[in-house]
CHARMM internal coordinates of N, CA and C (Angstrom, degrees):
IC EDIT
DIST 1 N 1 CA 1.4517
DIST 1 CA 1 C 1.5353
ANGL 1 N 1 CA 1 C 108.45
DIST 1 C 2 N 1.3161
ANGL 1 CA 1 C 2 N 115.62
DIHE 1 N 1 CA 1 C 2 N 136.72
DIST 2 N 2 CA 1.4615
ANGL 1 C 2 N 2 CA 121.06
DIHE 1 CA 1 C 2 N 2 CA -177.59
DIST 2 CA 2 C 1.5319
ANGL 2 N 2 CA 2 C 110.69
DIHE 1 C 2 N 2 CA 2 C -82.74
DIST 2 C 3 N 1.3072
ANGL 2 CA 2 C 3 N 115.23
DIHE 2 N 2 CA 2 C 3 N 134.93
DIST 3 N 3 CA 1.4655
ANGL 2 C 3 N 3 CA 120.35
DIHE 2 CA 2 C 3 N 3 CA 179.79
DIST 3 CA 3 C 1.5217
ANGL 3 N 3 CA 3 C 108.94
DIHE 2 C 3 N 3 CA 3 C -87.30
DIST 3 C 4 N 1.3208
ANGL 3 CA 3 C 4 N 115.87
DIHE 3 N 3 CA 3 C 4 N 129.84
DIST 4 N 4 CA 1.4772
ANGL 3 C 4 N 4 CA 120.76
DIHE 3 CA 3 C 4 N 4 CA 178.66
DIST 4 CA 4 C 1.4938
ANGL 4 N 4 CA 4 C 110.34
DIHE 3 C 4 N 4 CA 4 C -96.30
DIST 4 C 5 N 1.3079
ANGL 4 CA 4 C 5 N 116.39
DIHE 4 N 4 CA 4 C 5 N 138.79
DIST 5 N 5 CA 1.4736
ANGL 4 C 5 N 5 CA 122.03
DIHE 4 CA 4 C 5 N 5 CA 179.28
DIST 5 CA 5 C 1.5200
ANGL 5 N 5 CA 5 C 109.06
DIHE 4 C 5 N 5 CA 5 C -115.72
DIST 5 C 6 N 1.3165
ANGL 5 CA 5 C 6 N 115.50
DIHE 5 N 5 CA 5 C 6 N 141.55
DIST 6 N 6 CA 1.4630
ANGL 5 C 6 N 6 CA 120.44
DIHE 5 CA 5 C 6 N 6 CA 176.04
DIST 6 CA 6 C 1.5201
ANGL 6 N 6 CA 6 C 108.85
DIHE 5 C 6 N 6 CA 6 C -84.73
DIST 6 C 7 N 1.3201
ANGL 6 CA 6 C 7 N 115.06
DIHE 6 N 6 CA 6 C 7 N 144.52
DIST 7 N 7 CA 1.4570
ANGL 6 C 7 N 7 CA 119.11
DIHE 6 CA 6 C 7 N 7 CA 174.91
DIST 7 CA 7 C 1.5157
ANGL 7 N 7 CA 7 C 109.16
DIHE 6 C 7 N 7 CA 7 C -73.87
DIST 7 C 8 N 1.3041
ANGL 7 CA 7 C 8 N 116.60
DIHE 7 N 7 CA 7 C 8 N 161.60
DIST 8 N 8 CA 1.4557
ANGL 7 C 8 N 8 CA 121.31
DIHE 7 CA 7 C 8 N 8 CA 178.69
DIST 8 CA 8 C 1.5235
ANGL 8 N 8 CA 8 C 110.85
DIHE 7 C 8 N 8 CA 8 C -59.44
DIST 8 C 9 N 1.3172
ANGL 8 CA 8 C 9 N 115.85
DIHE 8 N 8 CA 8 C 9 N -40.16
DIST 9 N 9 CA 1.4861
ANGL 8 C 9 N 9 CA 120.14
DIHE 8 CA 8 C 9 N 9 CA 179.90
DIST 9 CA 9 C 1.5311
ANGL 9 N 9 CA 9 C 110.50
DIHE 8 C 9 N 9 CA 9 C -63.44
DIST 9 C 10 N 1.3268
ANGL 9 CA 9 C 10 N 117.07
DIHE 9 N 9 CA 9 C 10 N -43.07
DIST 10 N 10 CA 1.4694
ANGL 9 C 10 N 10 CA 120.52
DIHE 9 CA 9 C 10 N 10 CA 179.88
DIST 10 CA 10 C 1.5206
ANGL 10 N 10 CA 10 C 110.46
DIHE 9 C 10 N 10 CA 10 C -65.83
DIST 10 C 11 N 1.3111
ANGL 10 CA 10 C 11 N 118.57
DIHE 10 N 10 CA 10 C 11 N -39.34
DIST 11 N 11 CA 1.4584
ANGL 10 C 11 N 11 CA 121.81
DIHE 10 CA 10 C 11 N 11 CA 176.03
DIST 11 CA 11 C 1.5235
ANGL 11 N 11 CA 11 C 111.46
DIHE 10 C 11 N 11 CA 11 C -59.60
DIST 11 C 12 N 1.3257
ANGL 11 CA 11 C 12 N 116.44
DIHE 11 N 11 CA 11 C 12 N -42.92
DIST 12 N 12 CA 1.4765
ANGL 11 C 12 N 12 CA 120.89
DIHE 11 CA 11 C 12 N 12 CA 178.59
DIST 12 CA 12 C 1.5100
ANGL 12 N 12 CA 12 C 110.51
DIHE 11 C 12 N 12 CA 12 C -64.63
DIST 12 C 13 N 1.3355
ANGL 12 CA 12 C 13 N 118.30
DIHE 12 N 12 CA 12 C 13 N -40.25
DIST 13 N 13 CA 1.4582
ANGL 12 C 13 N 13 CA 121.30
DIHE 12 CA 12 C 13 N 13 CA 177.99
DIST 13 CA 13 C 1.5338
ANGL 13 N 13 CA 13 C 110.79
DIHE 12 C 13 N 13 CA 13 C -62.30
DIST 13 C 14 N 1.3114
ANGL 13 CA 13 C 14 N 116.55
DIHE 13 N 13 CA 13 C 14 N -43.34
DIST 14 N 14 CA 1.4583
ANGL 13 C 14 N 14 CA 120.22
DIHE 13 CA 13 C 14 N 14 CA 179.84
DIST 14 CA 14 C 1.5189
ANGL 14 N 14 CA 14 C 111.52
DIHE 13 C 14 N 14 CA 14 C -66.34
DIST 14 C 15 N 1.3215
ANGL 14 CA 14 C 15 N 117.57
DIHE 14 N 14 CA 14 C 15 N -35.99
DIST 15 N 15 CA 1.4643
ANGL 14 C 15 N 15 CA 121.47
DIHE 14 CA 14 C 15 N 15 CA 178.64
DIST 15 CA 15 C 1.5287
ANGL 15 N 15 CA 15 C 111.49
DIHE 14 C 15 N 15 CA 15 C -67.97
DIST 15 C 16 N 1.3209
ANGL 15 CA 15 C 16 N 116.94
DIHE 15 N 15 CA 15 C 16 N -26.59
DIST 16 N 16 CA 1.4725
ANGL 15 C 16 N 16 CA 120.53
DIHE 15 CA 15 C 16 N 16 CA -179.59
DIST 16 CA 16 C 1.5142
ANGL 16 N 16 CA 16 C 113.59
DIHE 15 C 16 N 16 CA 16 C -81.20
DIST 16 C 17 N 1.3100
ANGL 16 CA 16 C 17 N 117.35
DIHE 16 N 16 CA 16 C 17 N -10.43
DIST 17 N 17 CA 1.4653
ANGL 16 C 17 N 17 CA 121.28
DIHE 16 CA 16 C 17 N 17 CA -179.70
DIST 17 CA 17 C 1.5214
ANGL 17 N 17 CA 17 C 110.92
DIHE 16 C 17 N 17 CA 17 C -75.39
DIST 17 C 18 N 1.3181
ANGL 17 CA 17 C 18 N 116.70
DIHE 17 N 17 CA 17 C 18 N 153.08
DIST 18 N 18 CA 1.4603
ANGL 17 C 18 N 18 CA 119.79
DIHE 17 CA 17 C 18 N 18 CA 177.50
DIST 18 CA 18 C 1.5395
ANGL 18 N 18 CA 18 C 111.07
DIHE 17 C 18 N 18 CA 18 C -65.34
DIST 18 C 19 N 1.3213
ANGL 18 CA 18 C 19 N 115.43
DIHE 18 N 18 CA 18 C 19 N 152.68
DIST 19 N 19 CA 1.4469
ANGL 18 C 19 N 19 CA 121.49
DIHE 18 CA 18 C 19 N 19 CA 175.25
DIST 19 CA 19 C 1.5173
ANGL 19 N 19 CA 19 C 107.82
DIHE 18 C 19 N 19 CA 19 C -89.11
DIST 19 C 20 N 1.3090
ANGL 19 CA 19 C 20 N 116.96
DIHE 19 N 19 CA 19 C 20 N 131.71
DIST 20 N 20 CA 1.4669
ANGL 19 C 20 N 20 CA 121.34
DIHE 19 CA 19 C 20 N 20 CA 179.69
DIST 20 CA 20 C 1.5281
ANGL 20 N 20 CA 20 C 108.79
DIHE 19 C 20 N 20 CA 20 C -116.01
DIST 20 C 21 N 1.3424
ANGL 20 CA 20 C 21 N 115.19
DIHE 20 N 20 CA 20 C 21 N 126.01
DIST 21 N 21 CA 1.4655
ANGL 20 C 21 N 21 CA 121.13
DIHE 20 CA 20 C 21 N 21 CA 179.01
DIST 21 CA 21 C 1.5210
ANGL 21 N 21 CA 21 C 108.00
DIHE 20 C 21 N 21 CA 21 C -118.90
DIST 21 C 22 N 1.3078
ANGL 21 CA 21 C 22 N 116.28
DIHE 21 N 21 CA 21 C 22 N 139.80
DIST 22 N 22 CA 1.4526
ANGL 21 C 22 N 22 CA 121.62
DIHE 21 CA 21 C 22 N 22 CA 176.84
DIST 22 CA 22 C 1.5202
ANGL 22 N 22 CA 22 C 109.51
DIHE 21 C 22 N 22 CA 22 C -120.20
DIST 22 C 23 N 1.3288
ANGL 22 CA 22 C 23 N 116.06
DIHE 22 N 22 CA 22 C 23 N 134.19
DIST 23 N 23 CA 1.4592
ANGL 22 C 23 N 23 CA 120.89
DIHE 22 CA 22 C 23 N 23 CA 175.01
DIST 23 CA 23 C 1.5148
ANGL 23 N 23 CA 23 C 107.04
DIHE 22 C 23 N 23 CA 23 C -127.45
DIST 23 C 24 N 1.3222
ANGL 23 CA 23 C 24 N 115.71
DIHE 23 N 23 CA 23 C 24 N 130.39
DIST 24 N 24 CA 1.4626
ANGL 23 C 24 N 24 CA 120.29
DIHE 23 CA 23 C 24 N 24 CA 180.00
DIST 24 CA 24 C 1.5151
ANGL 24 N 24 CA 24 C 108.81
DIHE 23 C 24 N 24 CA 24 C -129.08
DIST 24 C 25 N 1.3239
ANGL 24 CA 24 C 25 N 115.50
DIHE 24 N 24 CA 24 C 25 N 136.16
DIST 25 N 25 CA 1.4554
ANGL 24 C 25 N 25 CA 119.22
DIHE 24 CA 24 C 25 N 25 CA 178.97
DIST 25 CA 25 C 1.5266
ANGL 25 N 25 CA 25 C 109.98
DIHE 24 C 25 N 25 CA 25 C -159.54
DIST 25 C 26 N 1.3118
ANGL 25 CA 25 C 26 N 115.39
DIHE 25 N 25 CA 25 C 26 N 167.54
DIST 26 N 26 CA 1.4750
ANGL 25 C 26 N 26 CA 122.03
DIHE 25 CA 25 C 26 N 26 CA 177.44
DIST 26 CA 26 C 1.5128
ANGL 26 N 26 CA 26 C 107.46
DIHE 25 C 26 N 26 CA 26 C -103.63
DIST 26 C 27 N 1.3180
ANGL 26 CA 26 C 27 N 115.66
DIHE 26 N 26 CA 26 C 27 N 139.11
DIST 27 N 27 CA 1.4712
ANGL 26 C 27 N 27 CA 120.42
DIHE 26 CA 26 C 27 N 27 CA -178.29
DIST 27 CA 27 C 1.5286
ANGL 27 N 27 CA 27 C 110.82
DIHE 26 C 27 N 27 CA 27 C -61.98
DIST 27 C 28 N 1.3008
ANGL 27 CA 27 C 28 N 115.81
DIHE 27 N 27 CA 27 C 28 N 161.34
DIST 28 N 28 CA 1.4753
ANGL 27 C 28 N 28 CA 120.70
DIHE 27 CA 27 C 28 N 28 CA -177.66
DIST 28 CA 28 C 1.5185
ANGL 28 N 28 CA 28 C 112.43
DIHE 27 C 28 N 28 CA 28 C -61.67
DIST 28 C 29 N 1.3292
ANGL 28 CA 28 C 29 N 116.39
DIHE 28 N 28 CA 28 C 29 N -33.43
DIST 29 N 29 CA 1.4691
ANGL 28 C 29 N 29 CA 118.83
DIHE 28 CA 28 C 29 N 29 CA 178.91
DIST 29 CA 29 C 1.5352
ANGL 29 N 29 CA 29 C 112.14
DIHE 28 C 29 N 29 CA 29 C -84.92
DIST 29 C 30 N 1.3187
ANGL 29 CA 29 C 30 N 116.51
DIHE 29 N 29 CA 29 C 30 N 2.58
DIST 30 N 30 CA 1.4742
ANGL 29 C 30 N 30 CA 123.77
DIHE 29 CA 29 C 30 N 30 CA 176.44
DIST 30 CA 30 C 1.5181
ANGL 30 N 30 CA 30 C 114.00
DIHE 29 C 30 N 30 CA 30 C 61.82
DIST 30 C 31 N 1.3264
ANGL 30 CA 30 C 31 N 116.22
DIHE 30 N 30 CA 30 C 31 N 27.49
DIST 31 N 31 CA 1.4609
ANGL 30 C 31 N 31 CA 120.45
DIHE 30 CA 30 C 31 N 31 CA 178.84
DIST 31 CA 31 C 1.5216
ANGL 31 N 31 CA 31 C 112.21
DIHE 30 C 31 N 31 CA 31 C -103.34
DIST 31 C 32 N 1.3308
ANGL 31 CA 31 C 32 N 118.13
DIHE 31 N 31 CA 31 C 32 N -18.72
DIST 32 N 32 CA 1.4524
ANGL 31 C 32 N 32 CA 121.04
DIHE 31 CA 31 C 32 N 32 CA -171.96
DIST 32 CA 32 C 1.5162
ANGL 32 N 32 CA 32 C 111.62
DIHE 31 C 32 N 32 CA 32 C -131.24
DIST 32 C 33 N 1.3107
ANGL 32 CA 32 C 33 N 114.52
DIHE 32 N 32 CA 32 C 33 N 140.44
DIST 33 N 33 CA 1.4612
ANGL 32 C 33 N 33 CA 122.02
DIHE 32 CA 32 C 33 N 33 CA 170.99
DIST 33 CA 33 C 1.5363
ANGL 33 N 33 CA 33 C 105.40
DIHE 32 C 33 N 33 CA 33 C -99.51
DIST 33 C 34 N 1.2965
ANGL 33 CA 33 C 34 N 117.21
DIHE 33 N 33 CA 33 C 34 N 124.07
DIST 34 N 34 CA 1.4679
ANGL 33 C 34 N 34 CA 121.38
DIHE 33 CA 33 C 34 N 34 CA -175.33
DIST 34 CA 34 C 1.5223
ANGL 34 N 34 CA 34 C 108.30
DIHE 33 C 34 N 34 CA 34 C -113.31
DIST 34 C 35 N 1.3240
ANGL 34 CA 34 C 35 N 114.78
DIHE 34 N 34 CA 34 C 35 N 127.26
DIST 35 N 35 CA 1.4605
ANGL 34 C 35 N 35 CA 121.80
DIHE 34 CA 34 C 35 N 35 CA 178.45
DIST 35 CA 35 C 1.5237
ANGL 35 N 35 CA 35 C 106.47
DIHE 34 C 35 N 35 CA 35 C -123.10
DIST 35 C 36 N 1.3116
ANGL 35 CA 35 C 36 N 115.67
DIHE 35 N 35 CA 35 C 36 N 111.18
DIST 36 N 36 CA 1.4570
ANGL 35 C 36 N 36 CA 121.80
DIHE 35 CA 35 C 36 N 36 CA -177.42
DIST 36 CA 36 C 1.5316
ANGL 36 N 36 CA 36 C 109.02
DIHE 35 C 36 N 36 CA 36 C -110.01
DIST 36 C 37 N 1.3411
ANGL 36 CA 36 C 37 N 116.39
DIHE 36 N 36 CA 36 C 37 N 131.10
DIST 37 N 37 CA 1.4581
ANGL 36 C 37 N 37 CA 121.94
DIHE 36 CA 36 C 37 N 37 CA 178.57
DIST 37 CA 37 C 1.5248
ANGL 37 N 37 CA 37 C 108.05
DIHE 36 C 37 N 37 CA 37 C -116.95
DIST 37 C 38 N 1.3325
ANGL 37 CA 37 C 38 N 115.19
DIHE 37 N 37 CA 37 C 38 N 129.54
DIST 38 N 38 CA 1.4629
ANGL 37 C 38 N 38 CA 121.54
DIHE 37 CA 37 C 38 N 38 CA 179.92
DIST 38 CA 38 C 1.5333
ANGL 38 N 38 CA 38 C 107.13
DIHE 37 C 38 N 38 CA 38 C -118.23
DIST 38 C 39 N 1.3339
ANGL 38 CA 38 C 39 N 115.69
DIHE 38 N 38 CA 38 C 39 N 124.16
DIST 39 N 39 CA 1.4611
ANGL 38 C 39 N 39 CA 120.79
DIHE 38 CA 38 C 39 N 39 CA 177.60
DIST 39 CA 39 C 1.5225
ANGL 39 N 39 CA 39 C 107.74
DIHE 38 C 39 N 39 CA 39 C -111.38
DIST 39 C 40 N 1.3075
ANGL 39 CA 39 C 40 N 115.91
DIHE 39 N 39 CA 39 C 40 N 120.71
DIST 40 N 40 CA 1.4616
ANGL 39 C 40 N 40 CA 122.08
DIHE 39 CA 39 C 40 N 40 CA -179.95
DIST 40 CA 40 C 1.5141
ANGL 40 N 40 CA 40 C 108.36
DIHE 39 C 40 N 40 CA 40 C -112.35
DIST 40 C 41 N 1.3378
ANGL 40 CA 40 C 41 N 115.34
DIHE 40 N 40 CA 40 C 41 N 120.40
DIST 41 N 41 CA 1.4596
ANGL 40 C 41 N 41 CA 120.99
DIHE 40 CA 40 C 41 N 41 CA -178.85
DIST 41 CA 41 C 1.5221
ANGL 41 N 41 CA 41 C 106.53
DIHE 40 C 41 N 41 CA 41 C -126.14
DIST 41 C 42 N 1.2929
ANGL 41 CA 41 C 42 N 117.47
DIHE 41 N 41 CA 41 C 42 N 124.58
DIST 42 N 42 CA 1.4739
ANGL 41 C 42 N 42 CA 122.63
DIHE 41 CA 41 C 42 N 42 CA -177.13
DIST 42 CA 42 C 1.5250
ANGL 42 N 42 CA 42 C 108.61
DIHE 41 C 42 N 42 CA 42 C -108.25
DIST 42 C 43 N 1.3318
ANGL 42 CA 42 C 43 N 114.85
DIHE 42 N 42 CA 42 C 43 N 124.47
DIST 43 N 43 CA 1.4674
ANGL 42 C 43 N 43 CA 121.67
DIHE 42 CA 42 C 43 N 43 CA 179.48
DIST 43 CA 43 C 1.5374
ANGL 43 N 43 CA 43 C 108.81
DIHE 42 C 43 N 43 CA 43 C -127.37
DIST 43 C 44 N 1.3197
ANGL 43 CA 43 C 44 N 117.75
DIHE 43 N 43 CA 43 C 44 N 151.31
DIST 44 N 44 CA 1.4541
ANGL 43 C 44 N 44 CA 120.50
DIHE 43 CA 43 C 44 N 44 CA 175.85
DIST 44 CA 44 C 1.5362
ANGL 44 N 44 CA 44 C 110.55
DIHE 43 C 44 N 44 CA 44 C -64.08
DIST 44 C 45 N 1.2914
ANGL 44 CA 44 C 45 N 116.70
DIHE 44 N 44 CA 44 C 45 N 145.85
DIST 45 N 45 CA 1.4592
ANGL 44 C 45 N 45 CA 121.61
DIHE 44 CA 44 C 45 N 45 CA 179.69
DIST 45 CA 45 C 1.5274
ANGL 45 N 45 CA 45 C 111.13
DIHE 44 C 45 N 45 CA 45 C -60.85
DIST 45 C 46 N 1.3269
ANGL 45 CA 45 C 46 N 117.69
DIHE 45 N 45 CA 45 C 46 N -35.13
DIST 46 N 46 CA 1.4600
ANGL 45 C 46 N 46 CA 119.84
DIHE 45 CA 45 C 46 N 46 CA 179.16
DIST 46 CA 46 C 1.5358
ANGL 46 N 46 CA 46 C 110.94
DIHE 45 C 46 N 46 CA 46 C -61.53
DIST 46 C 47 N 1.3183
ANGL 46 CA 46 C 47 N 116.63
DIHE 46 N 46 CA 46 C 47 N -35.96
DIST 47 N 47 CA 1.4696
ANGL 46 C 47 N 47 CA 121.02
DIHE 46 CA 46 C 47 N 47 CA 177.28
DIST 47 CA 47 C 1.5312
ANGL 47 N 47 CA 47 C 110.26
DIHE 46 C 47 N 47 CA 47 C -64.26
DIST 47 C 48 N 1.3175
ANGL 47 CA 47 C 48 N 116.86
DIHE 47 N 47 CA 47 C 48 N -45.85
DIST 48 N 48 CA 1.4647
ANGL 47 C 48 N 48 CA 120.73
DIHE 47 CA 47 C 48 N 48 CA -177.74
DIST 48 CA 48 C 1.5385
ANGL 48 N 48 CA 48 C 110.81
DIHE 47 C 48 N 48 CA 48 C -66.46
DIST 48 C 49 N 1.3043
ANGL 48 CA 48 C 49 N 116.92
DIHE 48 N 48 CA 48 C 49 N -38.82
DIST 49 N 49 CA 1.4761
ANGL 48 C 49 N 49 CA 119.49
DIHE 48 CA 48 C 49 N 49 CA 177.33
DIST 49 CA 49 C 1.5091
ANGL 49 N 49 CA 49 C 110.27
DIHE 48 C 49 N 49 CA 49 C -61.85
DIST 49 C 50 N 1.3102
ANGL 49 CA 49 C 50 N 117.80
DIHE 49 N 49 CA 49 C 50 N -42.25
DIST 50 N 50 CA 1.4583
ANGL 49 C 50 N 50 CA 122.40
DIHE 49 CA 49 C 50 N 50 CA 179.65
DIST 50 CA 50 C 1.5344
ANGL 50 N 50 CA 50 C 109.99
DIHE 49 C 50 N 50 CA 50 C -63.56
DIST 50 C 51 N 1.3143
ANGL 50 CA 50 C 51 N 118.01
DIHE 50 N 50 CA 50 C 51 N -42.59
DIST 51 N 51 CA 1.4592
ANGL 50 C 51 N 51 CA 122.02
DIHE 50 CA 50 C 51 N 51 CA -179.68
DIST 51 CA 51 C 1.5309
ANGL 51 N 51 CA 51 C 110.19
DIHE 50 C 51 N 51 CA 51 C -61.70
DIST 51 C 52 N 1.3398
ANGL 51 CA 51 C 52 N 117.43
DIHE 51 N 51 CA 51 C 52 N -44.46
DIST 52 N 52 CA 1.4606
ANGL 51 C 52 N 52 CA 120.46
DIHE 51 CA 51 C 52 N 52 CA -177.41
DIST 52 CA 52 C 1.5149
ANGL 52 N 52 CA 52 C 112.77
DIHE 51 C 52 N 52 CA 52 C -74.93
DIST 52 C 53 N 1.3245
ANGL 52 CA 52 C 53 N 118.47
DIHE 52 N 52 CA 52 C 53 N -25.88
DIST 53 N 53 CA 1.4602
ANGL 52 C 53 N 53 CA 121.45
DIHE 52 CA 52 C 53 N 53 CA 178.14
DIST 53 CA 53 C 1.5265
ANGL 53 N 53 CA 53 C 111.24
DIHE 52 C 53 N 53 CA 53 C -69.51
DIST 53 C 54 N 1.3117
ANGL 53 CA 53 C 54 N 117.63
DIHE 53 N 53 CA 53 C 54 N -30.20
DIST 54 N 54 CA 1.4555
ANGL 53 C 54 N 54 CA 122.11
DIHE 53 CA 53 C 54 N 54 CA -176.55
DIST 54 CA 54 C 1.5209
ANGL 54 N 54 CA 54 C 113.52
DIHE 53 C 54 N 54 CA 54 C -75.38
DIST 54 C 55 N 1.3211
ANGL 54 CA 54 C 55 N 118.09
DIHE 54 N 54 CA 54 C 55 N -9.33
DIST 55 N 55 CA 1.4625
ANGL 54 C 55 N 55 CA 120.70
DIHE 54 CA 54 C 55 N 55 CA -179.56
DIST 55 CA 55 C 1.4832
ANGL 55 N 55 CA 55 C 113.01
DIHE 54 C 55 N 55 CA 55 C -69.51
END
COOR INIT
IC SEED 1 N 1 CA 1 C
IC BUILD
């Protein structure tokens, strides 16, 4: 089987994507299935300042 390699550009694109975490569990009273999704996106502070200044 041939091994595929990612280009440097593709690796950088993937690193810039948000991190997605999933947590699943059953409630203590065993009545509910809870599925929690956490999306973490890191941006430079200069970017955020620019976004808020334009409002």
